[in-house]
C-alpha positions in Angstrom: 123.4 -13.8 29.0 124.8 -12.4 32.2 122.3 -10.7 34.4 123.0 -7.8 36.7 123.5 -9.0 40.3 121.8 -7.0 43.1 121.1 -6.9 46.8 118.1 -5.1 48.2 116.0 -4.9 51.3 112.4 -5.3 50.7 110.4 -2.1 51.3 107.2 -2.4 53.3 105.7 0.0 50.7 105.7 -2.9 48.2 103.3 -4.9 50.3 100.8 -2.3 51.5 99.2 -1.0 48.4 96.8 -3.8 47.4 95.0 -6.5 49.4 95.9 -10.0 48.2 93.3 -12.6 47.5 91.5 -13.4 50.7 93.0 -16.7 51.9 96.1 -16.5 49.9 99.5 -15.8 51.4 101.9 -17.1 54.1 102.8 -14.0 56.0 105.8 -13.3 58.3 104.5 -13.0 62.0 106.8 -10.1 62.9 105.5 -8.1 60.0 101.7 -8.6 60.7 101.2 -5.2 62.3 102.6 -3.3 59.3 101.2 -5.5 56.5 98.1 -7.5 57.6 96.6 -6.4 60.9 94.2 -3.9 59.2 92.9 -6.5 56.7 92.7 -9.2 59.3 90.6 -7.0 61.6 88.4 -6.0 58.7 87.8 -9.6 58.0 86.7 -10.1 61.6 89.7 -10.6 63.8 89.2 -9.1 67.3 92.8 -9.3 68.6 96.0 -7.4 67.6 99.1 -8.5 65.7 101.0 -8.0 69.0 98.9 -10.6 70.5 100.1 -13.0 67.9 103.7 -12.1 67.8 105.7 -10.2 70.3 109.2 -10.4 71.8 108.4 -7.9 74.6 105.7 -10.1 76.4 104.2 -13.6 76.0 102.3 -14.1 72.8 100.8 -16.9 70.7 104.2 -17.5 68.9 105.4 -18.9 72.3 102.9 -21.8 72.0 103.7 -22.9 68.4 106.4 -25.4 67.9 108.0 -27.3 65.0 107.1 -30.9 65.8 109.9 -33.4 64.9 111.3 -32.4 61.4 108.2 -31.8 59.5 105.0 -30.8 61.4 103.5 -28.1 63.6 102.3 -28.5 67.1 100.8 -26.2 69.8 100.8 -26.0 73.6 97.3 -26.4 75.1 98.0 -26.5 78.8 100.2 -24.9 81.5 101.9 -28.2 81.8 103.3 -28.4 78.3 100.6 -30.6 76.8 101.3 -30.6 73.0 98.7 -31.2 70.4 99.5 -32.1 66.8 98.1 -34.5 64.1 97.9 -38.3 64.4 99.7 -38.6 61.2 102.5 -36.3 62.7 102.8 -38.7 65.7 102.2 -41.8 63.7 105.8 -42.8 63.4 106.3 -42.6 67.2 103.0 -44.3 67.8 104.1 -47.1 65.4 107.5 -47.5 67.2 105.7 -48.3 70.5 103.3 -50.7 68.8 103.5 -54.4 68.6 101.1 -57.4 68.3 100.9 -57.4 72.1 100.4 -53.6 72.4 98.9 -52.5 69.1 98.6 -48.8 69.8 97.8 -48.1 66.1 94.7 -50.2 66.2 93.6 -49.7 69.8 94.9 -46.3 70.6 97.0 -45.2 73.6 96.1 -43.2 76.6 98.3 -42.4 79.5 96.1 -42.1 82.5 98.8 -40.3 84.5 102.1 -38.7 83.7 104.0 -41.8 84.8 102.5 -43.7 82.0 103.6 -41.3 79.3 105.9 -42.9 76.8 109.5 -41.6 76.0 110.4 -41.0 72.3 114.2 -40.9 71.9 115.2 -38.5 69.0 111.9 -36.7 68.9 112.3 -32.9 69.3 110.0 -29.9 69.4 111.4 -26.6 68.4 110.1 -23.2 69.6 110.9 -19.9 67.8 112.2 -17.3 70.2 112.6 -14.5 67.8 112.9 -13.5 64.1 115.3 -10.7 63.0 115.7 -9.0 59.7 119.4 -9.4 59.0 119.4 -8.6 55.3 121.9 -5.8 55.5 124.3 -7.9 57.6 124.1 -10.9 55.4 124.4 -9.1 52.1 127.3 -7.0 53.5 130.2 -7.0 50.9 128.1 -8.7 48.1 129.0 -7.1 44.9 127.3 -6.8 41.5 130.1 -8.6 39.7 130.3 -11.6 42.0 129.7 -15.1 40.6 126.9 -17.1 42.2 129.4 -19.2 44.1 131.3 -16.3 45.4 127.9 -14.7 46.5 126.9 -17.9 48.3 130.2 -18.3 50.1 130.1 -14.7 51.4 126.5 -15.0 52.4 127.4 -18.1 54.4 130.3 -16.4 56.2 128.1 -13.4 57.0 125.3 -15.6 58.2 127.5 -17.7 60.4 128.8 -14.5 62.0 125.4 -13.2 62.7 124.1 -16.3 64.2 127.1 -17.0 66.3 126.9 -13.5 67.8 123.1 -13.8 68.4 123.2 -17.0 70.5 126.6 -16.5 72.3 126.3 -17.5 75.9 122.8 -19.0 75.5 121.4 -22.5 74.9 119.5 -21.3 71.9 120.1 -22.2 68.2 120.0 -19.8 65.3 119.7 -20.1 61.5 119.5 -17.5 58.7 116.9 -18.1 56.1 116.5 -16.6 52.6 113.1 -15.0 51.7 111.9 -13.8 48.4 114.4 -16.1 46.5 117.4 -14.6 48.3 116.4 -10.9 48.2 115.8 -10.7 51.9 117.2 -12.6 54.9 115.7 -13.4 58.4 117.6 -15.0 61.4 115.5 -17.4 63.3 116.4 -18.0 67.0 115.1 -21.2 68.5 115.0 -23.4 71.6 115.0 -27.1 71.0 113.2 -29.5 73.5 114.5 -33.0 73.6 112.2 -34.9 76.0 108.8 -35.2 74.2 106.6 -38.0 75.6 103.5 -39.6 74.1 100.4 -38.9 76.1 97.5 -40.0 73.9 96.4 -41.1 70.5 93.1 -42.4 69.2 92.7 -45.8 67.5 93.7 -45.5 63.8 90.0 -46.1 62.9 89.5 -42.6 64.3 92.9 -40.9 63.9 93.3 -42.2 60.3 89.5 -42.9 59.5 89.2 -43.0 55.6 92.8 -43.9 55.3 94.5 -43.4 51.9 91.1 -43.3 50.2 90.0 -40.1 51.9 93.6 -38.6 52.1 93.6 -35.1 50.5 89.7 -35.3 50.1 86.8 -33.4 51.4 84.2 -34.2 53.0 86.6 -35.5 55.6 85.7 -37.4 58.9 89.1 -38.0 60.5 90.1 -37.5 64.0 93.6 -36.6 63.0 95.2 -35.8 66.4 97.7 -37.1 68.9 98.9 -35.7 72.3 102.4 -35.3 73.5 104.0 -33.5 76.4 107.2 -31.4 76.7 109.5 -32.2 79.6 112.5 -30.2 80.7 115.2 -30.4 83.2 114.6 -29.4 86.9 116.0 -26.0 86.0 113.3 -25.4 83.4 115.7 -25.7 80.4 115.6 -28.2 77.5 117.3 -31.5 78.5 117.5 -35.1 77.2 115.3 -37.7 78.9 115.8 -38.2 82.6 113.4 -39.6 85.3 113.6 -36.4 87.3 112.6 -34.1 84.3 109.5 -32.0 84.8 106.6 -30.8 82.5 107.4 -27.6 80.7 105.8 -24.5 81.9 105.1 -22.4 78.7 104.9 -18.6 78.5 101.7 -19.1 76.6 99.2 -21.8 76.0 96.0 -21.7 73.8 92.6 -21.4 75.3 90.1 -23.7 73.6 86.7 -22.6 72.3 83.6 -24.7 72.6 81.6 -22.4 70.2 82.7 -24.1 67.0 82.7 -22.2 63.7 80.1 -21.0 61.2 80.3 -20.2 57.5 82.3 -17.0 56.8 83.9 -16.9 60.3 87.4 -15.5 60.3 90.1 -18.0 61.0 93.9 -18.0 60.9 96.5 -20.8 60.9 99.8 -20.3 62.7 102.5 -22.8 61.8 105.5 -24.0 59.8 104.7 -24.4 56.1 107.4 -26.3 54.4 107.7 -25.2 50.9 105.8 -23.4 48.1 106.9 -22.1 44.7 104.2 -19.4 43.7 106.7 -17.4 41.5 108.1 -19.9 39.1 108.0 -19.5 35.3 105.8 -21.7 33.2 108.7 -24.0 32.1 109.1 -25.1 35.8 105.4 -25.7 36.3 105.3 -27.8 33.1 108.3 -29.9 34.2 106.8 -30.6 37.6 103.2 -31.3 36.7 103.4 -32.8 33.2 106.8 -34.6 33.2 108.1 -35.5 36.7 104.8 -36.1 38.5 103.4 -38.7 36.1 106.6 -40.8 36.5 106.6 -40.6 40.3 102.9 -41.3 40.4 103.4 -44.6 38.5 106.2 -45.7 40.6 104.4 -45.0 43.9 101.2 -46.5 42.8 103.0 -49.7 42.0 104.5 -49.9 45.5 101.2 -49.0 47.1 99.5 -51.9 45.3 102.1 -54.3 46.5 102.0 -53.0 50.1 98.2 -53.3 50.2 98.1 -56.8 48.9 100.2 -58.1 51.8 99.0 -55.8 54.5 95.4 -56.8 53.9 96.1 -60.4 54.5 98.4 -60.2 57.5 97.9 -58.0 60.6 101.6 -58.0 61.5 102.6 -56.9 58.1 100.0 -54.1 58.2 101.6 -52.8 61.4 105.1 -53.1 60.0 104.1 -51.2 56.9 101.6 -48.7 58.1 104.0 -45.9 58.4 105.8 -46.7 55.1 102.5 -46.9 53.2 101.4 -43.6 54.8 104.6 -41.9 53.5 104.5 -43.2 50.0 100.6 -42.6 49.7 100.6 -39.1 51.0 102.7 -37.6 48.2 101.4 -39.9 45.6 97.9 -38.6 46.0 99.1 -35.0 46.3 101.0 -35.1 43.1 97.8 -36.5 41.3 95.8 -33.6 42.6 98.6 -31.1 41.9 98.9 -32.0 38.3 95.1 -32.2 37.9 94.6 -28.9 39.6 97.1 -26.9 37.5 95.6 -28.5 34.3 92.0 -27.7 35.4 92.8 -23.9 36.0 95.0 -23.7 32.9 97.8 -22.8 35.1 100.6 -23.2 32.5 98.6 -21.0 30.0 98.1 -18.4 32.7 101.8 -18.3 33.4 102.6 -18.0 29.7 100.2 -15.1 29.4 102.0 -13.4 32.3 105.3 -14.0 30.7 104.3 -12.4 27.4 103.4 -9.3 29.4 106.6 -9.6 31.3 108.7 -9.7 28.2 106.9 -6.6 26.9 107.7 -4.8 30.1 111.2 -6.0 30.3 111.9 -4.7 26.8 111.7 -1.2 28.2 113.9 -1.8 31.3 117.2 -0.9 29.8 118.1 -4.5 29.1 118.2 -5.5 32.7 115.7 -8.4 32.4 115.6 -9.0 28.6 116.3 -12.7 27.7 115.5 -13.7 31.3 112.7 -16.0 30.4 114.6 -17.4 27.4 117.4 -18.5 29.6 114.9 -20.2 32.0 113.5 -22.2 29.1 117.0 -23.3 27.9 117.9 -24.5 31.4 114.7 -26.4 32.1 115.0 -28.2 28.8 118.5 -29.3 29.7 117.5 -30.2 33.3 114.5 -32.3 32.3 116.3 -35.6 31.7 118.5 -35.2 34.7 115.5 -34.6 37.0 113.7 -37.6 35.5 116.9 -39.7 36.2 117.0 -38.4 39.8 113.3 -39.3 40.2 113.9 -42.9 39.2 116.9 -43.2 41.4 114.9 -42.1 44.5 111.4 -43.5 43.6 112.5 -46.7 42.1 116.2 -47.5 43.0 116.2 -46.4 46.6 112.6 -47.5 47.2 113.8 -51.1 47.2 114.4 -51.4 50.9 117.2 -53.9 50.9 119.1 -51.5 48.5 118.4 -48.5 50.6 119.4 -50.3 53.8 122.7 -51.5 52.1 123.4 -47.9 51.0 123.7 -47.0 54.7 126.8 -49.1 54.9 128.8 -47.0 52.4 130.3 -44.8 55.0 131.5 -47.9 57.0 133.2 -49.3 53.8 134.8 -45.9 53.1 136.3 -45.8 56.6 137.5 -49.3 56.3 139.2 -48.6 52.9 141.1 -45.7 54.3 144.9 -45.8 54.2 145.0 -44.8 57.8 142.3 -46.8 59.4 140.7 -45.1 62.4 139.3 -48.0 64.5 137.6 -45.6 66.9 135.5 -44.1 64.1 134.9 -47.5 62.6 133.4 -48.8 65.8 131.3 -45.7 66.3 129.9 -46.3 62.8 129.4 -49.9 63.6 127.3 -49.1 66.7 125.1 -46.7 64.7 124.5 -49.5 62.1 123.7 -52.0 64.7 120.9 -49.7 66.0 119.7 -49.1 62.4 119.7 -52.8 61.8 117.4 -53.5 64.7 115.0 -50.8 63.4 115.2 -52.0 60.0 114.4 -55.6 60.6 111.5 -54.8 63.0 109.5 -53.4 60.2 110.7 -55.4 57.3 108.8 -58.1 55.3 111.0 -59.7 52.6 108.3 -60.9 50.3 107.1 -57.3 49.8 110.6 -56.1 49.1 111.1 -58.9 46.5 108.0 -58.0 44.6 108.8 -54.3 44.8 112.3 -54.9 43.4 111.0 -56.9 40.4 108.4 -54.2 39.7 110.9 -51.3 40.0 113.6 -52.9 37.9 111.2 -53.4 35.1 109.7 -50.0 35.1 113.3 -48.4 35.5 114.6 -50.5 32.6 111.6 -49.8 30.3 111.4 -46.1 30.8 114.9 -44.7 30.8 117.5 -44.5 28.2 120.7 -46.5 28.8 122.5 -43.2 29.4 120.6 -42.8 32.7 120.8 -46.3 34.1 123.3 -47.4 36.8 125.8 -50.1 36.0 123.9 -53.0 37.5 121.5 -52.9 34.7 124.3 -54.2 32.4 124.3 -57.3 34.5 120.5 -57.4 34.5 120.1 -57.1 30.8 123.1 -59.2 29.7 123.7 -62.0 32.2 120.0 -62.3 33.2 118.5 -61.4 29.8 116.2 -58.8 31.5 114.6 -61.5 33.6 113.6 -59.4 36.6 112.6 -62.5 38.7 115.8 -64.3 38.3 117.9 -61.2 39.1 115.8 -60.5 42.1 116.2 -64.0 43.3 119.9 -63.8 43.0 120.1 -60.5 44.9 117.9 -61.9 47.8 119.6 -65.4 47.8 123.1 -63.9 48.1 122.6 -60.6 50.2 123.5 -60.5 53.9 121.2 -57.5 54.2 118.1 -59.7 54.4 119.6 -62.0 57.0 119.4 -60.3 60.4 121.6 -62.9 62.3 124.4 -62.9 59.6 124.5 -59.2 59.4 124.6 -58.7 63.2 127.3 -61.4 63.4 129.4 -59.4 60.9 128.8 -56.1 62.8 129.5 -57.7 66.2 132.9 -59.0 65.1 133.7 -56.2 62.6 137.3 -55.5 61.6 138.6 -53.2 58.8 139.0 -56.0 56.4 135.4 -57.1 56.8 134.2 -54.5 54.3 135.2 -56.9 51.5 132.2 -59.1 52.3 129.9 -56.0 52.3 131.5 -54.7 49.2 130.7 -57.9 47.2 127.2 -58.0 48.4 124.7 -57.8 45.4 122.4 -55.4 47.3 125.4 -53.2 48.2 126.6 -53.2 44.7 123.2 -51.9 43.5 123.3 -49.2 46.1 126.8 -48.2 45.2 126.0 -48.2 41.5 123.0 -46.0 42.1 124.9 -43.5 44.2 128.0 -43.5 42.0 125.9 -43.1 38.9 124.2 -40.0 40.5 127.4 -38.5 41.8 129.3 -39.0 38.5 126.7 -38.5 35.9 124.0 -36.4 37.3 124.8 -34.4 40.4 127.3 -32.0 39.2 125.1 -31.1 36.1 122.0 -30.7 38.2 123.9 -28.6 40.8 125.2 -26.2 38.1 121.8 -25.9 36.5 120.1 -25.4 39.9 122.7 -22.7 40.9 121.9 -20.9 37.7 118.2 -21.2 38.4 118.6 -19.8 41.9 120.3 -16.7 40.5 117.7 -16.3 37.7 114.8 -16.8 40.2 116.2 -14.2 42.5 116.4 -11.8 39.6 112.9 -12.8 38.4 111.4 -12.3 41.9 112.8 -8.8 42.0 111.7 -8.1 38.4 108.1 -9.2 39.2 108.0 -6.9 42.1 109.3 -4.0 40.0 106.7 -4.7 37.3 103.8 -4.9 39.7 104.4 -2.2 42.3 100.6 -2.3 43.2 100.6 -6.1 44.0 101.2 -7.3 47.5 103.7 -10.1 47.5 104.3 -12.6 50.2 107.4 -14.9 50.5 107.3 -18.6 49.6 107.1 -21.0 52.5 110.5 -22.2 53.7 109.8 -24.0 57.0 109.7 -20.8 59.0 106.8 -19.7 61.2 104.0 -18.1 59.2 100.4 -16.8 59.6 97.8 -17.4 57.0 94.3 -16.3 57.3 90.9 -16.6 55.6 87.2 -17.6 56.2 85.4 -20.8 56.9 83.7 -21.9 53.6 82.6 -24.7 51.5 83.3 -25.0 47.7 82.2 -26.3 44.3 84.7 -29.0 43.3 82.9 -29.5 39.9 79.8 -28.6 38.1 76.6 -28.9 40.0 78.4 -30.2 43.1 78.7 -28.3 46.4 80.6 -29.3 49.5 79.4 -27.9 52.8 81.9 -26.4 55.1 81.6 -28.9 57.9 81.2 -32.7 58.5 79.4 -34.5 61.4 79.6 -37.9 63.2 76.5 -38.9 61.1 79.0 -39.0 58.0 81.2 -41.5 59.8 78.3 -43.8 60.2 77.3 -43.3 56.6 80.9 -44.4 55.5 81.0 -47.3 57.8 82.1 -50.5 56.0 83.3 -53.4 58.3 84.9 -55.2 55.3 87.2 -52.2 54.6 89.7 -51.4 57.3 89.8 -47.7 56.6 86.0 -47.5 57.2 85.7 -49.6 60.3 83.9 -47.7 63.1 84.8 -48.3 66.8 81.9 -49.9 68.8 82.3 -47.3 71.5 81.9 -44.5 69.0 78.8 -46.1 67.5 77.3 -46.3 71.0 78.0 -42.7 71.7 76.4 -41.7 68.4 73.3 -43.9 68.9 72.8 -42.3 72.4 73.7 -38.8 71.1 76.0 -38.7 74.1 78.0 -35.7 73.0 78.0 -33.7 76.3 79.1 -30.1 76.0 81.0 -30.8 72.7 77.8 -30.9 70.6 77.2 -28.0 68.2 74.2 -25.8 68.7 72.5 -27.8 65.9 72.6 -30.8 68.1 75.1 -32.7 66.1 78.8 -33.5 66.7 80.9 -31.8 64.2 84.0 -33.6 63.0 85.9 -31.2 60.7 85.6 -28.0 58.7 87.0 -26.4 55.6 88.3 -22.8 55.2 90.2 -20.7 52.7 93.5 -20.5 54.7 96.6 -21.1 52.5 98.4 -24.1 53.9 100.9 -26.7 52.7 103.0 -29.5 54.0 104.4 -28.7 57.5 101.2 -27.0 58.4 100.0 -30.4 59.5 99.2 -29.9 63.2 98.9 -26.3 63.1 96.5 -24.5 65.3 93.4 -23.0 63.6 92.3 -20.0 65.6 89.2 -17.8 65.6 88.7 -14.1 65.8 89.4 -14.0 69.5 92.5 -16.1 69.1 91.0 -19.2 70.6 91.7 -22.7 69.3 88.9 -24.0 67.2 90.6 -26.6 65.1 93.9 -28.5 64.1 94.8 -28.2 60.5 95.7 -31.6 58.9 95.1 -31.6 55.2 94.0 -29.7 52.0 91.1 -30.4 49.6 92.4 -32.6 46.7 91.1 -30.0 44.1 93.4 -27.4 45.6 96.7 -29.2 46.1 98.3 -27.2 43.3 98.3 -24.3 45.9 102.0 -25.0 46.4 102.4 -23.7 42.9 99.3 -21.6 42.1 96.5 -20.6 44.4 92.9 -20.8 43.2 90.5 -19.2 45.7 87.5 -21.0 44.3 88.8 -24.5 45.4 91.8 -24.2 47.6 90.6 -25.2 51.1 92.5 -26.3 54.3 90.9 -29.0 56.3 90.8 -29.1 60.0 89.5 -31.3 62.8 86.9 -29.4 64.8 88.5 -29.0 68.3 85.3 -30.1 69.8 85.6 -33.6 68.3 89.2 -33.8 69.8 87.9 -33.0 73.2 85.0 -35.5 72.7 87.2 -38.3 71.8 89.6 -37.6 74.7 86.9 -37.2 77.2 83.8 -39.2 76.2 85.4 -41.9 74.0 88.7 -42.6 75.8 87.7 -41.6 79.3 90.8 -39.4 79.6 88.9 -36.4 81.0 91.8 -35.6 83.3 93.6 -34.3 80.3 90.7 -32.0 79.4 90.8 -30.7 82.9 94.3 -29.4 82.1 93.0 -27.2 79.3 91.3 -23.8 79.4 88.0 -24.2 77.8 86.0 -21.2 76.8 82.1 -21.7 76.5 
């Protein structure tokens, strides 16, 4: 069925007629005054929306930055001191670590600016301004356009708008869709390129509890790290140079020493990555009951292998620390997500709403009739393609030697060209030489061999032949499905596990050298995986997803029309948002209550010298025994570690500042409670909680534990 195309600008009237559930919602900063200020102040906020977001004077938005490509950070001093999570800085801390300088285990503290460590490639992005550009972006969009025609025109219009906005400046700009493409905002940004590591606690503080406690509450993790923004002598963003100077921000956050109490108003200001609150039941079922179980099993298998080797070799533990964290993070999230949707009968609730929707749609002159039926058809056809894609990523490209070999496909393509461009080839060679160094620094072949054997077995046993790359024909025929023999063959013959051999090829690379790469068994596997995806899966998935984009845009509009009294918020899309709620504990299950805060006593209760994740630093134990908390103790005399609140957060909010009613920094968001991880799909106010480090614990670790009090002296502390 063809559905009527449309283009609308969302009216503020839609949002202002009913309060949403307290805690739910990821709100656009520039609209807070119209949509949220009254409610926020009724909940306890003592500042104004203009204090949070303004383009006419300095405001809190001037101290919030996208850290790297996936976290949030905030400026906490006039000299550009940048606070984020330990797990957000983890990759850079790991890159600086070695057996001789194990900053992961021991922590790192620059005792003056000259000791701060440079991080090539790390950026921090500041939003300068948001603008509603819906009318400009949708200019010329017609009702009878195909989806591809619509997308092309929107891109042309978006490019025109962004180009005009940043002409003559060093800023960047991008247009982002909101409400599934019913509204568009332009985000103007400034990108800082010299970000230096200032301090990080030992992993036994910054990652205390490890993967066991990840996504859990109660939590006792000092999940923070410190960086500093440097700029050129002219004050503008610049690549690293010795004469760069600390950035002088328009705003930096004052830090409160008061702590938080139950029911206190808080708000989180950051860059939530992605939520999908308005999907139909068919999508929720595909994600939580079909895709997640496959991905969970594949990741669990890899984590078990990582752990076996890391626990017996300190060097391997360092090499695979970051990899293990990346795999484990989403593995546990998916378990909680699927469990949460099941516990709250989420699919059934969606289906109940859809029955009402169909009844309403039947009286809308045919505009939305059949919409949900088309969703059902597409998701049924998409299911096997999504499963195949999951195995390609989670099994095929999780084999490190295969993933590494895949990076050489561009070089092979350049070398096979009829008109060989030596300059481009050598540029690609230099890039690969750099990647080779990074790959082998953190590579342990026995792990990869065991992962390959396990992944091949699961892949082979769980997918129909239709969805297997060509190398499975060799595995099943020549090697009789003997995974060990096939794996041994790959590793015996591949140059991608021999650093010297590979570097020798690259150092003397000529166009004809590609033949040696092309015949490599690891490269063949990589090429088969990608070729299979591009020829058998990609085009179909793209077509289905384009249809879903169109349907979801229409469904979003229809939901708003059906519920004019409901206040909708746009899904997260890695743009700056505000979410607000109250400090609170919760009941995770019958007869069990979790308090809203944790203390240093809980760390001592969890201590287990035989389990790395629960080793407690001697210095921390001494401070605890002496109750040497200084001005960072709570009024109850204990040292608070973390707290939970009802703020609606997701991935990307890691590192976000948690602010109190006065707008002072009281915490740093770093996680969610496991029972509420389905909040990316459905929000349950009873159990959805964000987890934050108490800012006083951060100050305590910097000052009393690390002896880096000079950093605290940079900050504005509010008693």
